[in-house]
N, C-alpha and C positions, 0 to 999 in steps of 0.2 A: 496444421501441421504437427505430427507427434514428436515430441522432444525427448531426448534422453538426458534425465537429470540426476545430479548426485546431490544429495541433502546431507550435510554433515551436522550432526546434532539431533537425536531423536527425542528431545523433550518435548514440552507441551506445544511450543511454537512449530518446531521441526515436524512433529507428528501430524499437526493439522495442516500444515503446508503440504506435507505428502499426501494426505487424504485428498486435498483438492486437486494437486497435480495428477494423481491416479484416476479421480473421478472424471477428468477432462481428457483422459486417454493417453496421458504421457507415461513413459517408463521410468521408474524411480529407483535408485539404489540409495540406501540410508546407511552412512556410517556413524556408529555410536560405540562409545567406550563402555558403557553400563551392561553388563551381561542380562540383568533382568529386565531392562528396558528393551534390549534387543528381542527378548522372546515376546514381549508384549506386541512389539511391532510386527514381528514374524506371524504371530497369532491373528493379527488383523488382515493379513493378506493384502496389504496395500503397497508392498514394495520388497525388493530384495534387501537383505540386511548383512552388512559386514561389522563384525565386532572388533573394535580397536580405536586407537587414537588418529583422527583424521589428518594431524598434523604431521604424521609420520609418513615418509615418502613410500615405505614398503606397504603401509595399509592403505594409503589413498590409491595407490597404483592398482590394487585389488578391484577398485571400483571402475577402472578403465577410464580415466578422465580423458585420454587421447581421443576418445570416441564420444564423449559427452558434450552435449550442447551447453550445458549450463552446471556450475557448482554453487550451491546456495548453502553458506556457512550460518547455521542458526543456533549456535551454543551461546550460553548466557555471557561468555567472555569474550570481548571484542578483539583482544589480542590473539586469541585461538582462532577465531573467525578470519583475522587478517592473514595469519600464517597459512590457513587453508587455501585462501585465495591465491596467495602469492605462490604457493607450491603448485597448485592446479594450473596457473598460467605458465609455470616452468614446463609441466607436461603437455600442455596444449595452449599455445599463444591466442588461439582463436575462441577459446571457451569464454563464455559470458559468466562473470563472476558477480556473487551477491552476498554481501554481509550484513549481519545484525550488529548494530551499534548499541552502546549503552546510554547515550544521550542524545538528542537532536543535534546539538552543537558538535558532537564528535564526528558527525557524518563528514562535514567539510574537510577534515584532515585526510580522509582516504579517497578523495575524488580522483587523485591522480594514479591511484594503485588499484582500485576495483571499479567495476562497471556500475554497481548500484549499491547503495546502502538503505537498510530499512531500520526503522525504530517501532517495534511492534506495539509498545505501551502507548504511543500516540494514538494507533487506532482504536486500542482499549479505551483510552480517555474520551475519544470522539464519540464512541457508542453509550459511554455512561452519561455524557452531556446531552446527547439526542434523547435518551430516555427520559430525562429530566425535563427537557424543555420541547417536547414533542408538540407540534402545531405550528408555532410561528417561525421558527427557524431551526433547520436541522443541517449539520455538516455532512456533506455526500462525500467528498474525497479532498485529499490534500495534495499539492503538486511538489516537485522536488524542491522548491523554495518554500517561502512563506505564504505564498498566494493559496487561497481555498477556495473550492467550489461549494456553495451553500444553496440549501433549498429554502426559499424564502415564501411565505404565505401572505398575500395581500388580505388585510383585513377591511372590514366595512368603513373603519375610522381612518384608514390610511389616505392621506392626501394624493396619493397616485392611483386610487381606486377609479376604474371606469375611464383612465386616461391613457393614451398612447405613450410610447416610449418618446416620441419627439416632443410630447407636451411636458415631460418631466425633466428634472434636473438631479441626476444622479452625482454623488461625490466622486471627484477624480481619484482614480484607483478602484473604481468599480464598474461592472458590465453585466447587464442582464443577458445571459446566453441562449436561454430557450425556456419555454414552459417545462414544468417537471416532468411531463410523459415524453419530452425529448423528440418529438416527432419532426420539429423544424427549427431552425434557427430563428432568434427573435430579430425584428427589424424595426425601423422607425415607427411602422404602422402597428407592431403589435400593441394590443390593448391589455392593459393590467386589471384582470377581472377579479373583484372581491370573492374570496374563498378559494381562489386558485393558487398553486404553488408555482414558483419559477426558479430555475437555476441561475445563480449569481456567481461570477467570479469576483472576489474581494481581496484586497490588502488588507491585513491585519488592524491597521490603524483607522480604517474607515467602516469596519464591520458593524460596529455600533451604530453609526449614523444611518447605515443602510437598513438595519433592522428596525430603527425607529421610523424610517419613511415607510416601510412595508407595514408595520403594525399600526401607525398612527398615534 
């Protein structure tokens, strides 16, 4: 389904989000206060651009929030992003609101006001760790809470190698979801093959223990 999305904040995060949305076929309007940045976005032909402060009703109204499916506030300032989401909800109570937060802990305080919060720096940190630890363990995705989906590779030295899930004892708080190719859900009969990667859901306090089991 093609969506109509308003992105407030055309900086690094906002611009890349706009590029991805446009590439998926969605219609995007960017609201950005910096004239030079507005020119750069317009020259990239990825979205319509409105110059101005997205927290001002007269500016945000130009983006037609009443007809938008989602408003995504991605400026570096959490207060500005919150103001945008609250204002958008006043214009359109059905619009899906997303705001960028400054810290992971800060996300909890906005749960009753906005539909979704994001912390882009966490994604960047995950990529950095993956680049350093490629092979044995790779973070694939984080869920809204602390739970993470990890890609774990079984080594020859692993005590789980060539054994089925029914024969191994994973720590409480972890679950093998599927092989990394994602073709089918893991079951008790799934054999953990050396050299093969598996997707594992794990709570933070058992991640190291799971990694040691997979690596040996």
